[in-house]
OpenMM code with the backbone's topology and positions (N, CA, C; nanometers):
from openmm import Vec3, app, unit

residues = "MET ALA SER CYS GLU LYS ILE LEU ILE ALA GLY PHE SER GLY ALA GLY LYS SER SER PHE LEU LYS ALA ILE GLY ALA ASP THR PRO PHE GLY TRP ASP ARG PHE ASP ASP LEU ASP ASN LEU ILE ALA LYS LYS ALA GLY ASN ASP ILE PRO THR ILE ILE ALA LEU GLU GLY TRP PRO LYS PHE ARG GLN ARG GLU GLN GLU ALA LEU ALA GLU TRP LEU GLN GLY LYS HIS THR GLY VAL LEU ALA LEU GLY GLY GLY THR ILE THR LYS GLU ILE TYR VAL SER LEU ASN ARG MET PRO LYS VAL ARG ILE VAL HIS LEU HIS ALA ASP PHE GLU THR CYS TRP LYS ARG LEU ASN GLU PRO LEU ALA ALA VAL ARG PRO LEU VAL GLN LYS GLY LYS MET GLU MET GLU LYS LEU TYR LEU GLU ARG LYS ILE ILE PHE ASP LEU ILE PRO TRP LYS ILE LYS ASN PRO GLU GLY THR SER LEU LYS THR ALA ALA ARG GLN LEU TRP VAL GLU ILE LEU THR SER".split()
positions = [
    Vec3(13.7110, -15.1381, -2.6860),
    Vec3(13.7495, -15.1301, -2.5451),
    Vec3(13.7562, -15.2721, -2.4882),
    Vec3(13.8542, -15.2962, -2.4045),
    Vec3(13.8746, -15.4285, -2.3463),
    Vec3(13.7591, -15.4660, -2.2548),
    Vec3(13.7287, -15.5956, -2.2502),
    Vec3(13.6217, -15.6409, -2.1617),
    Vec3(13.6678, -15.6429, -2.0166),
    Vec3(13.7978, -15.6482, -1.9940),
    Vec3(13.8529, -15.6446, -1.8587),
    Vec3(13.9676, -15.5448, -1.8573),
    Vec3(13.9624, -15.4535, -1.7609),
    Vec3(14.0677, -15.3529, -1.7499),
    Vec3(14.1432, -15.3608, -1.6178),
    Vec3(14.0839, -15.4271, -1.5205),
    Vec3(14.1485, -15.4370, -1.3898),
    Vec3(14.1276, -15.5786, -1.3345),
    Vec3(14.2349, -15.6344, -1.2816),
    Vec3(14.2302, -15.7670, -1.2206),
    Vec3(14.2708, -15.7518, -1.0747),
    Vec3(14.1909, -15.8072, -0.9855),
    Vec3(14.2212, -15.8064, -0.8432),
    Vec3(14.2549, -15.9486, -0.8006),
    Vec3(14.3697, -15.9654, -0.7359),
    Vec3(14.4112, -16.0964, -0.6869),
    Vec3(14.3782, -16.1035, -0.5380),
    Vec3(14.2869, -16.1922, -0.5038),
    Vec3(14.2437, -16.2105, -0.3652),
    Vec3(14.2946, -16.3455, -0.3154),
    Vec3(14.3104, -16.3556, -0.1858),
    Vec3(14.3512, -16.4813, -0.1247),
    Vec3(14.3987, -16.4580, 0.0166),
    Vec3(14.4121, -16.5652, 0.0898),
    Vec3(14.4536, -16.5565, 0.2294),
    Vec3(14.6014, -16.5176, 0.2380),
    Vec3(14.6433, -16.4673, 0.3515),
    Vec3(14.7848, -16.4369, 0.3746),
    Vec3(14.8669, -16.5631, 0.3537),
    Vec3(14.9723, -16.5516, 0.2746),
    Vec3(15.0571, -16.6666, 0.2470),
    Vec3(15.0149, -16.7478, 0.1263),
    Vec3(14.9060, -16.7077, 0.0600),
    Vec3(14.8604, -16.7806, -0.0593),
    Vec3(14.9547, -16.7589, -0.1777),
    Vec3(15.0299, -16.6497, -0.1758),
    Vec3(15.1244, -16.6226, -0.2832),
    Vec3(15.0819, -16.5099, -0.3748),
    Vec3(14.9965, -16.4187, -0.3265),
    Vec3(14.9441, -16.3107, -0.4106),
    Vec3(15.0551, -16.2207, -0.4652),
    Vec3(15.1469, -16.1807, -0.3806),
    Vec3(15.2561, -16.0926, -0.4254),
    Vec3(15.3469, -16.1638, -0.5251),
    Vec3(15.3748, -16.2903, -0.5009),
    Vec3(15.4574, -16.3678, -0.5949),
    Vec3(15.3849, -16.3864, -0.7272),
    Vec3(15.2542, -16.4101, -0.7217),
    Vec3(15.1752, -16.4259, -0.8430),
    Vec3(15.1717, -16.2948, -0.9219),
    Vec3(15.1632, -16.1837, -0.8509),
    Vec3(15.1651, -16.0525, -0.9153),
    Vec3(15.2938, -16.0346, -0.9962),
    Vec3(15.4061, -16.0746, -0.9390),
    Vec3(15.5345, -16.0654, -1.0107),
    Vec3(15.5343, -16.1552, -1.1346),
    Vec3(15.4790, -16.2744, -1.1222),
    Vec3(15.4727, -16.3665, -1.2367),
    Vec3(15.3850, -16.3100, -1.3473),
    Vec3(15.2751, -16.2484, -1.3107),
    Vec3(15.1859, -16.1879, -1.4095),
    Vec3(15.2565, -16.0725, -1.4791),
    Vec3(15.3243, -15.9895, -1.4026),
    Vec3(15.3933, -15.8739, -1.4582),
    Vec3(15.5091, -15.9094, -1.5493),
    Vec3(15.5658, -16.0275, -1.5312),
    Vec3(15.6809, -16.0700, -1.6115),
    Vec3(15.6410, -16.1126, -1.7526),
    Vec3(15.5150, -16.1411, -1.7736),
    Vec3(15.4681, -16.1909, -1.9043),
    Vec3(15.3446, -16.1116, -1.9465),
    Vec3(15.3607, -15.9808, -1.9555),
    Vec3(15.2489, -15.8902, -1.9744),
    Vec3(15.2102, -15.8696, -2.1200),
    Vec3(15.0823, -15.8834, -2.1509),
    Vec3(15.0378, -15.8470, -2.2859),
    Vec3(15.0391, -15.6943, -2.3020),
    Vec3(15.0428, -15.6514, -2.4257),
    Vec3(15.0436, -15.5089, -2.4559),
    Vec3(14.9222, -15.4398, -2.3946),
    Vec3(14.9443, -15.3228, -2.3364),
    Vec3(14.8346, -15.2418, -2.2858),
    Vec3(14.8126, -15.2505, -2.1360),
    Vec3(14.8687, -15.3485, -2.0721),
    Vec3(14.8553, -15.3604, -1.9268),
    Vec3(14.9748, -15.2889, -1.8647),
    Vec3(14.9450, -15.1827, -1.7867),
    Vec3(15.0537, -15.0958, -1.7444),
    Vec3(15.0768, -15.0821, -1.5949),
    Vec3(14.9935, -15.1426, -1.5127),
    Vec3(15.0124, -15.1277, -1.3676),
    Vec3(15.0069, -15.2639, -1.3009),
    Vec3(15.1019, -15.2871, -1.2120),
    Vec3(15.1083, -15.4092, -1.1325),
    Vec3(15.1422, -15.3658, -0.9908),
    Vec3(15.0403, -15.3612, -0.9054),
    Vec3(15.0566, -15.3048, -0.7715),
    Vec3(15.0171, -15.4038, -0.6635),
    Vec3(15.0755, -15.3833, -0.5474),
    Vec3(15.0418, -15.4584, -0.4271),
    Vec3(14.9752, -15.3589, -0.3325),
    Vec3(14.8534, -15.3875, -0.2890),
    Vec3(14.7774, -15.2942, -0.2064),
    Vec3(14.8531, -15.2556, -0.0795),
    Vec3(14.9164, -15.3519, -0.0145),
    Vec3(14.9932, -15.3199, 0.1068),
    Vec3(15.1051, -15.2201, 0.0765),
    Vec3(15.1714, -15.2352, -0.0369),
    Vec3(15.2780, -15.1415, -0.0735),
    Vec3(15.2231, -15.0011, -0.0980),
    Vec3(15.1057, -14.9924, -0.1621),
    Vec3(15.0442, -14.8613, -0.1850),
    Vec3(15.0092, -14.7931, -0.0533),
    Vec3(14.9556, -14.8714, 0.0407),
    Vec3(14.9187, -14.8168, 0.1719),
    Vec3(15.0428, -14.7707, 0.2461),
    Vec3(15.1466, -14.8538, 0.2475),
    Vec3(15.2703, -14.8206, 0.3193),
    Vec3(15.3346, -14.6946, 0.2616),
    Vec3(15.3377, -14.6856, 0.1302),
    Vec3(15.3989, -14.5691, 0.0648),
    Vec3(15.3241, -14.4410, 0.1022),
    Vec3(15.1921, -14.4461, 0.0959),
    Vec3(15.1112, -14.3275, 0.1264),
    Vec3(15.1240, -14.2884, 0.2739),
    Vec3(15.1312, -14.3881, 0.3625),
    Vec3(15.1391, -14.3613, 0.5065),
    Vec3(15.2808, -14.3269, 0.5519),
    Vec3(15.3798, -14.3666, 0.4729),
    Vec3(15.5186, -14.3423, 0.5124),
    Vec3(15.5674, -14.4369, 0.6204),
    Vec3(15.5015, -14.5515, 0.6309),
    Vec3(15.5374, -14.6544, 0.7296),
    Vec3(15.5074, -14.7910, 0.6726),
    Vec3(15.5707, -14.8947, 0.7293),
    Vec3(15.5374, -15.0296, 0.6858),
    Vec3(15.4071, -15.0742, 0.7523),
    Vec3(15.3501, -15.1811, 0.6997),
    Vec3(15.2191, -15.2270, 0.7471),
    Vec3(15.2204, -15.2649, 0.8962),
    Vec3(15.3185, -15.3424, 0.9444),
    Vec3(15.3170, -15.3734, 1.0883),
    Vec3(15.3192, -15.2477, 1.1767),
    Vec3(15.3932, -15.1455, 1.1344),
    Vec3(15.3989, -15.0218, 1.2130),
    Vec3(15.2663, -14.9476, 1.2078),
    Vec3(15.2052, -14.9412, 1.0905),
    Vec3(15.0749, -14.8755, 1.0774),
    Vec3(14.9738, -14.9425, 1.1700),
    Vec3(14.9707, -15.0745, 1.1687),
    Vec3(14.8748, -15.1478, 1.2532),
    Vec3(14.9059, -15.1272, 1.4011),
    Vec3(15.0343, -15.1300, 1.4374),
    Vec3(15.0727, -15.1109, 1.5777),
    Vec3(15.0351, -14.9712, 1.6273),
    Vec3(15.0530, -14.8704, 1.5434),
    Vec3(15.0247, -14.7323, 1.5838),
    Vec3(14.8772, -14.6961, 1.5768),
    Vec3(14.8069, -14.7496, 1.4744),
    Vec3(14.6695, -14.7053, 1.4483),
    Vec3(14.5629, -14.8104, 1.4753),
    Vec3(14.6033, -14.9376, 1.4810),
    Vec3(14.5072, -15.0450, 1.5033),
    Vec3(14.4476, -15.0985, 1.3735),
    Vec3(14.3831, -15.2142, 1.3850),
    Vec3(14.3250, -15.2804, 1.2684),
    Vec3(14.2129, -15.2012, 1.2023),
    Vec3(14.1204, -15.1402, 1.2790),
    Vec3(14.0112, -15.0676, 1.2115),
    Vec3(14.0625, -14.9549, 1.1206),
    Vec3(14.1593, -14.8781, 1.1672),
    Vec3(14.2142, -14.7697, 1.0848),
    Vec3(14.2895, -14.8266, 0.9642),
    Vec3(14.3607, -14.9383, 0.9846),
    Vec3(14.4290, -15.0005, 0.8710),
    Vec3(14.3280, -15.0458, 0.7667),
    Vec3(14.2185, -15.1100, 0.8095),
    Vec3(14.1160, -15.1560, 0.7150),
    Vec3(14.0537, -15.0374, 0.6408),
    Vec3(14.0380, -14.9240, 0.7098),
    Vec3(13.9872, -14.8039, 0.6437),
    Vec3(14.0865, -14.7568, 0.5374),
    Vec3(14.2149, -14.7540, 0.5708),
    Vec3(14.3184, -14.7163, 0.4730),
    Vec3(14.3148, -14.8118, 0.3528),
    Vec3(14.2949, -14.9402, 0.3821),
    Vec3(14.2909, -15.0420, 0.2777),
    Vec3(14.1761, -15.0153, 0.1800),
    Vec3(14.0579, -14.9868, 0.2335),
    Vec3(13.9413, -14.9614, 0.1487),
    Vec3(13.9599, -14.8342, 0.0662),
    Vec3(14.0176, -14.7309, 0.1257),
    Vec3(14.0430, -14.6065, 0.0533),
    Vec3(14.1438, -14.6280, -0.0596),
    Vec3(14.2497, -14.7029, -0.0322),
    Vec3(14.3520, -14.7295, -0.1345),
    Vec3(14.2942, -14.8128, -0.2487),
    Vec3(14.2095, -14.9093, -0.2163),
    Vec3(14.1454, -14.9915, -0.3195),
    Vec3(14.0561, -14.9045, -0.4077),
    Vec3(13.9741, -14.8206, -0.3458),
    Vec3(13.8836, -14.7338, -0.4222),
    Vec3(13.9630, -14.6392, -0.5129),
    Vec3(14.0692, -14.5840, -0.4613),
    Vec3(14.1528, -14.4932, -0.5405),
    Vec3(14.2149, -14.5665, -0.6593),
    Vec3(14.2642, -14.6876, -0.6355),
    Vec3(14.3270, -14.7647, -0.7435),
    Vec3(14.2244, -14.8002, -0.8506),
    Vec3(14.1053, -14.8395, -0.8091),
    Vec3(14.0002, -14.8761, -0.9043),
    Vec3(13.9558, -14.7572, -0.9894),
    Vec3(13.9637, -14.6369, -0.9354),
    Vec3(13.9220, -14.5174, -1.0092),
    Vec3(14.0283, -14.4707, -1.1082),
    Vec3(14.1490, -14.5234, -1.0985),
    Vec3(14.2569, -14.4825, -1.1873),
    Vec3(14.2278, -14.5153, -1.3323),
    Vec3(14.2834, -14.4354, -1.4213),
    Vec3(14.2652, -14.4538, -1.5657),
    Vec3(14.3782, -14.5407, -1.6194),
    Vec3(14.3791, -14.6651, -1.5812),
    Vec3(14.4841, -14.7571, -1.6236),
    Vec3(14.4259, -14.8975, -1.6351),
    Vec3(14.4990, -14.9827, -1.7041),
    Vec3(14.4686, -15.1251, -1.6996),
    Vec3(14.5744, -15.1830, -1.6073),
    Vec3(14.5343, -15.2677, -1.5170),
    Vec3(14.6324, -15.3169, -1.4225),
    Vec3(14.5847, -15.4328, -1.3390),
    Vec3(14.6798, -15.4805, -1.2606),
    Vec3(14.6572, -15.5930, -1.1705),
    Vec3(14.6953, -15.5472, -1.0303),
    Vec3(14.6122, -15.5789, -0.9321),
    Vec3(14.6353, -15.5397, -0.7938),
    Vec3(14.6256, -15.6616, -0.7030),
    Vec3(14.7326, -15.6885, -0.6290),
    Vec3(14.7302, -15.7934, -0.5265),
    Vec3(14.6704, -15.7322, -0.4002),
    Vec3(14.5616, -15.7891, -0.3540),
    Vec3(14.4920, -15.7387, -0.2355),
    Vec3(14.5515, -15.7962, -0.1083),
    Vec3(14.5208, -15.7332, 0.0028),
    Vec3(14.5548, -15.7908, 0.1327),
    Vec3(14.4607, -15.9067, 0.1602),
    Vec3(14.5009, -15.9956, 0.2480),
    Vec3(14.4218, -16.1149, 0.2776),
    Vec3(14.2829, -16.0865, 0.3334),
    Vec3(14.2646, -15.9686, 0.3939),
    Vec3(14.1350, -15.9351, 0.4522),
    Vec3(14.0630, -15.8216, 0.3820),
    Vec3(14.1090, -15.7861, 0.2632),
    Vec3(14.0502, -15.6724, 0.1914),
    Vec3(13.9063, -15.6976, 0.1514),
    Vec3(13.8789, -15.8160, 0.1014),
    Vec3(13.7453, -15.8425, 0.0460),
    Vec3(13.6505, -15.8927, 0.1543),
    Vec3(13.5513, -15.8095, 0.1800),
    Vec3(13.4389, -15.8490, 0.2642),
    Vec3(13.3256, -15.8873, 0.1690),
    Vec3(13.2193, -15.9405, 0.2226),
    Vec3(13.1069, -15.9775, 0.1366),
    Vec3(13.0501, -15.8544, 0.0662),
    Vec3(13.0396, -15.7424, 0.1381),
    Vec3(12.9858, -15.6201, 0.0793),
    Vec3(13.0750, -15.5704, -0.0341),
    Vec3(13.2056, -15.5752, -0.0132),
    Vec3(13.2990, -15.5292, -0.1163),
    Vec3(13.2939, -15.6240, -0.2358),
    Vec3(13.2822, -15.7526, -0.2104),
    Vec3(13.2715, -15.8486, -0.3203),
    Vec3(13.1495, -15.8177, -0.4070),
    Vec3(13.0365, -15.7929, -0.3440),
    Vec3(12.9136, -15.7612, -0.4177),
    Vec3(12.9344, -15.6334, -0.4992),
    Vec3(12.9944, -15.5332, -0.4391),
    Vec3(13.0203, -15.4070, -0.5076),
    Vec3(13.1138, -15.4257, -0.6274),
    Vec3(13.2194, -15.5029, -0.6094),
    Vec3(13.3153, -15.5273, -0.7177),
    Vec3(13.2509, -15.6039, -0.8326),
    Vec3(13.1598, -15.6930, -0.8019),
    Vec3(13.0912, -15.7707, -0.9058),
    Vec3(13.0023, -15.6844, -0.9939),
    Vec3(12.9695, -15.5656, -0.9474),
    Vec3(12.8887, -15.4735, -1.0277),
    Vec3(12.9747, -15.3930, -1.1252),
    Vec3(13.1052, -15.4094, -1.1170),
    Vec3(13.1976, -15.3367, -1.2040),
    Vec3(13.2354, -15.4279, -1.3209),
    Vec3(13.1794, -15.4021, -1.4391),
    Vec3(13.1960, -15.4953, -1.5512),
    Vec3(13.3391, -15.5120, -1.6020),
    Vec3(13.4257, -15.4172, -1.5788),
    Vec3(13.5615, -15.4263, -1.6315),
    Vec3(13.6626, -15.4717, -1.5261),
    Vec3(13.6107, -15.5193, -1.4124),
    Vec3(13.6963, -15.5680, -1.3035),
    Vec3(13.6756, -15.7179, -1.2885),
    Vec3(13.7845, -15.7929, -1.2863),
    Vec3(13.7789, -15.9379, -1.2597),
    Vec3(13.8499, -15.9642, -1.1279),
    Vec3(13.7914, -16.0486, -1.0471),
    Vec3(13.8537, -16.0904, -0.9213),
    Vec3(13.9008, -16.2336, -0.9397),
    Vec3(14.0237, -16.2580, -0.9034),
    Vec3(14.0821, -16.3916, -0.9107),
    Vec3(14.1138, -16.4353, -0.7681),
    Vec3(14.0693, -16.5546, -0.7320),
    Vec3(14.1037, -16.6091, -0.6001),
    Vec3(14.2246, -16.7007, -0.6151),
    Vec3(14.3360, -16.6588, -0.5587),
    Vec3(14.4550, -16.7422, -0.5551),
    Vec3(14.4423, -16.8280, -0.4296),
    Vec3(14.4127, -16.9548, -0.4523),
    Vec3(14.3817, -17.0449, -0.3412),
    Vec3(14.5020, -17.1303, -0.3018),
    Vec3(14.5257, -17.1362, -0.1727),
    Vec3(14.6192, -17.2320, -0.1133),
    Vec3(14.5538, -17.2779, 0.0164),
    Vec3(14.5715, -17.4051, 0.0513),
    Vec3(14.5106, -17.4549, 0.1746),
    Vec3(14.5781, -17.3898, 0.2965),
    Vec3(14.5130, -17.4012, 0.4111),
    Vec3(14.5631, -17.3334, 0.5307),
    Vec3(14.7037, -17.3771, 0.5674),
    Vec3(14.7315, -17.5072, 0.5653),
    Vec3(14.8644, -17.5543, 0.6067),
    Vec3(14.9747, -17.4977, 0.5175),
    Vec3(14.9476, -17.4856, 0.3879),
    Vec3(15.0460, -17.4262, 0.2962),
    Vec3(15.0671, -17.2795, 0.3313),
    Vec3(14.9593, -17.2066, 0.3535),
    Vec3(14.9707, -17.0649, 0.3911),
    Vec3(15.0485, -17.0499, 0.5216),
    Vec3(15.0133, -17.1300, 0.6209),
    Vec3(15.0794, -17.1207, 0.7515),
    Vec3(15.2292, -17.1493, 0.7385),
    Vec3(15.2622, -17.2495, 0.6609),
    Vec3(15.4041, -17.2838, 0.6394),
    Vec3(15.4784, -17.1663, 0.5752),
    Vec3(15.4193, -17.1075, 0.4729),
    Vec3(15.4828, -16.9937, 0.4046),
    Vec3(15.4978, -16.8736, 0.4967),
    Vec3(15.3982, -16.8500, 0.5793),
    Vec3(15.4038, -16.7357, 0.6708),
    Vec3(15.5108, -16.7523, 0.7780),
    Vec3(15.5507, -16.8740, 0.8023),
    Vec3(15.6480, -16.9006, 0.9076),
    Vec3(15.7847, -16.9425, 0.8563),
    Vec3(15.8083, -16.9280, 0.7268),
    Vec3(15.9411, -16.9585, 0.6728),
    Vec3(16.0416, -16.8603, 0.7307),
    Vec3(16.1662, -16.9059, 0.7495),
    Vec3(16.2674, -16.8190, 0.8108),
    Vec3(16.2862, -16.6831, 0.7426),
    Vec3(16.2736, -16.6766, 0.6117),
    Vec3(16.2948, -16.5501, 0.5415),
    Vec3(16.1651, -16.4750, 0.5122),
    Vec3(16.0536, -16.5254, 0.5617),
    Vec3(15.9244, -16.4607, 0.5373),
    Vec3(15.9172, -16.3285, 0.6131),
    Vec3(15.8507, -16.2308, 0.5525),
    Vec3(15.8303, -16.1024, 0.6187),
    Vec3(15.7413, -16.1230, 0.7410),
    Vec3(15.7681, -16.0495, 0.8461),
    Vec3(15.6881, -16.0598, 0.9671),
    Vec3(15.5501, -15.9994, 0.9384),
    Vec3(15.4471, -16.0773, 0.9635),
    Vec3(15.3108, -16.0304, 0.9381),
    Vec3(15.2355, -16.0208, 1.0704),
    Vec3(15.1668, -15.9100, 1.0901),
    Vec3(15.0975, -15.8899, 1.2181),
    Vec3(14.9996, -16.0005, 1.2557),
    Vec3(14.9294, -16.0574, 1.1585),
    Vec3(14.8317, -16.1616, 1.1903),
    Vec3(14.8960, -16.2872, 1.2480),
    Vec3(15.0188, -16.3171, 1.2082),
    Vec3(15.0859, -16.4387, 1.2544),
    Vec3(15.1034, -16.4370, 1.4061),
    Vec3(15.1141, -16.3184, 1.4634),
    Vec3(15.1300, -16.3049, 1.6090),
    Vec3(15.0093, -16.3597, 1.6849),
    Vec3(14.8973, -16.3748, 1.6172),
    Vec3(14.7771, -16.4276, 1.6825),
    Vec3(14.7861, -16.5782, 1.7068),
    Vec3(14.8792, -16.6435, 1.6387),
    Vec3(14.8964, -16.7869, 1.6559),
    Vec3(14.8204, -16.8682, 1.5530),
    Vec3(14.8577, -16.9953, 1.5450),
    Vec3(14.8033, -17.0824, 1.4420),
    Vec3(14.6533, -17.1048, 1.4545),
    Vec3(14.6038, -17.1256, 1.5760),
    Vec3(14.4600, -17.1521, 1.5927),
    Vec3(14.3756, -17.0326, 1.5487),
    Vec3(14.4167, -16.9132, 1.5872),
    Vec3(14.3425, -16.7934, 1.5473),
    Vec3(14.3511, -16.7703, 1.3969),
    Vec3(14.4690, -16.7986, 1.3396),
    Vec3(14.4856, -16.7830, 1.1952),
    Vec3(14.3972, -16.8814, 1.1185),
    Vec3(14.3878, -17.0034, 1.1698),
    Vec3(14.3036, -17.1024, 1.1015),
    Vec3(14.1560, -17.0627, 1.1104),
    Vec3(14.1159, -17.0099, 1.2233),
    Vec3(13.9784, -16.9612, 1.2391),
    Vec3(13.9517, -16.8489, 1.1383),
    Vec3(14.0454, -16.7560, 1.1254),
    Vec3(14.0332, -16.6461, 1.0303),
    Vec3(14.0298, -16.6985, 0.8864),
    Vec3(14.1127, -16.7982, 0.8579),
    Vec3(14.1150, -16.8601, 0.7251),
    Vec3(13.9763, -16.9147, 0.6904),
    Vec3(13.9144, -16.9852, 0.7823),
    Vec3(13.7826, -17.0443, 0.7581),
    Vec3(13.6750, -16.9367, 0.7405),
    Vec3(13.6862, -16.8261, 0.8155),
    Vec3(13.5915, -16.7153, 0.7998),
    Vec3(13.6051, -16.6520, 0.6612),
    Vec3(13.7281, -16.6282, 0.6199),
    Vec3(13.7515, -16.5641, 0.4902),
    Vec3(13.7240, -16.6590, 0.3742),
    Vec3(13.7369, -16.7880, 0.3983),
    Vec3(13.7113, -16.8878, 0.2947),
    Vec3(13.5682, -16.8765, 0.2435),
    Vec3(13.4761, -16.8417, 0.3306),
    Vec3(13.3357, -16.8253, 0.2923),
    Vec3(13.3242, -16.7196, 0.1820),
    Vec3(13.3978, -16.6109, 0.1955),
    Vec3(13.3961, -16.5042, 0.0943),
    Vec3(13.4739, -16.5476, -0.0290),
    Vec3(13.5938, -16.6046, -0.0083),
    Vec3(13.6754, -16.6472, -0.1229),
    Vec3(13.6027, -16.7519, -0.2078),
    Vec3(13.5225, -16.8354, -0.1434),
    Vec3(13.4488, -16.9383, -0.2180),
    Vec3(13.3428, -16.8785, -0.3117),
    Vec3(13.3040, -16.7528, -0.2886),
    Vec3(13.2080, -16.6854, -0.3770),
    Vec3(13.2719, -16.6484, -0.5108),
    Vec3(13.4029, -16.6340, -0.5121),
    Vec3(13.4746, -16.5900, -0.6323),
    Vec3(13.4829, -16.7070, -0.7297),
    Vec3(13.4218, -16.6945, -0.8476),
    Vec3(13.4190, -16.8083, -0.9393),
    Vec3(13.5518, -16.8360, -1.0095),
    Vec3(13.6359, -16.7347, -1.0250),
    Vec3(13.7611, -16.7521, -1.0981),
    Vec3(13.8718, -16.7850, -1.0000),
    Vec3(13.9186, -16.9100, -1.0019),
    Vec3(14.0169, -16.9566, -0.9038),
    Vec3(14.1438, -17.0060, -0.9705),
    Vec3(14.2534, -16.9805, -0.9027),
    Vec3(14.3820, -17.0370, -0.9414),
    Vec3(14.4375, -17.1010, -0.8151),
    Vec3(14.4673, -17.2295, -0.8243),
    Vec3(14.5197, -17.3004, -0.7078),
    Vec3(14.6699, -17.2807, -0.7012),
    Vec3(14.7198, -17.2557, -0.5797),
    Vec3(14.8622, -17.2341, -0.5595),
    Vec3(14.9149, -17.3204, -0.4448),
    Vec3(14.9078, -17.4520, -0.4604),
    Vec3(14.9686, -17.5373, -0.3582),
    Vec3(15.1197, -17.5383, -0.3752),
    Vec3(15.1881, -17.6022, -0.2841),
    Vec3(15.3336, -17.6145, -0.2940),
    Vec3(15.3710, -17.6730, -0.4290),
    Vec3(15.4731, -17.6162, -0.4897),
    Vec3(15.5266, -17.6718, -0.6128),
    Vec3(15.4572, -17.6260, -0.7402),
    Vec3(15.3491, -17.5475, -0.7290),
    Vec3(15.2799, -17.4998, -0.8485),
    Vec3(15.3619, -17.3891, -0.9138),
    Vec3(15.3711, -17.3922, -1.0438),
    Vec3(15.4414, -17.2882, -1.1173),
    Vec3(15.3519, -17.1659, -1.1322),
    Vec3(15.3911, -17.0570, -1.0679),
    Vec3(15.3141, -16.9339, -1.0800),
    Vec3(15.3257, -16.8763, -1.2210),
    Vec3(15.4376, -16.9042, -1.2861),
    Vec3(15.4564, -16.8573, -1.4234),
    Vec3(15.3526, -16.9223, -1.5160),
    Vec3(15.3310, -17.0516, -1.4980),
    Vec3(15.2308, -17.1232, -1.5774),
    Vec3(15.0913, -17.0702, -1.5473),
    Vec3(15.0620, -17.0476, -1.4197),
    Vec3(14.9309, -16.9942, -1.3809),
    Vec3(14.9111, -16.8537, -1.4364),
    Vec3(15.0173, -16.7729, -1.4394),
    Vec3(15.0076, -16.6376, -1.4945),
    Vec3(14.9762, -16.6413, -1.6438),
    Vec3(15.0423, -16.7302, -1.7156),
    Vec3(15.0137, -16.7437, -1.8597),
    Vec3(14.8682, -16.7843, -1.8818),
    Vec3(14.8206, -16.8771, -1.7982),
    Vec3(14.6817, -16.9227, -1.8077),
    Vec3(14.5861, -16.8059, -1.7838),
    Vec3(14.6163, -16.7239, -1.6857),
    Vec3(14.5319, -16.6087, -1.6556),
    Vec3(14.5247, -16.5147, -1.7759),
    Vec3(14.6395, -16.4847, -1.8369),
    Vec3(14.6397, -16.3933, -1.9521),
    Vec3(14.5616, -16.4521, -2.0691),
    Vec3(14.5722, -16.5798, -2.0920),
    Vec3(14.4957, -16.6428, -2.2002),
    Vec3(14.3460, -16.6248, -2.1730),
    Vec3(14.3048, -16.6491, -2.0488),
    Vec3(14.1629, -16.6360, -2.0148),
    Vec3(14.1158, -16.4917, -2.0255),
    Vec3(14.1987, -16.3975, -1.9820),
    Vec3(14.1618, -16.2555, -1.9898),
    Vec3(14.1490, -16.2118, -2.1351),
    Vec3(14.2448, -16.2499, -2.2155),
    Vec3(14.2468, -16.2045, -2.3551),
    Vec3(14.1424, -16.2718, -2.4419),
    Vec3(14.0909, -16.3869, -2.3989),
    Vec3(13.9902, -16.4570, -2.4791),
    Vec3(13.8488, -16.4416, -2.4232),
    Vec3(13.8342, -16.3761, -2.3115),
    Vec3(13.6989, -16.3615, -2.2535),
    Vec3(13.6312, -16.2345, -2.2982),
] * unit.nanometer
topology = app.Topology()
chain = topology.addChain("A")
for resn in residues:
    res = topology.addResidue(resn, chain)
    for name in ("N", "CA", "C"):
        topology.addAtom(name, app.Element.getBySymbol(name[0]), res)
């Protein structure tokens, strides 16, 4: 049995989690069969996009949906990779996930200015948090950084980094650990 069956990609909004998920899925070793984005799973189940869900139900209900979708995905009988939302991992959830021996959490790190730039690119998807403005987003980044810093397995994703190279590195580490 594999020592790792599920990989969770954590990071701030705009760090590149969804793009990294695609890079990982493009160079998949045998036996890994699921590559999901938590926001997409939530939207599909709710029948609405994330901004609409948040506008209609509010952040607390969205966070509840997020936790339920994560728990459901983790209980699945598959090997896979899941890109989390930027606020999915709380300290309590991190502690709980660390007790799961076949789950690895990867922190895809990008500095705040890189994330902010990506979130505000002309073709970027509209994200509800961006409406709070740069100062509030930076405050949130610093709050979440405390949790992300607990994650020992990090992949840096500054501007110009090849996600394909980082994905290959991740698979080498997974397959040799």
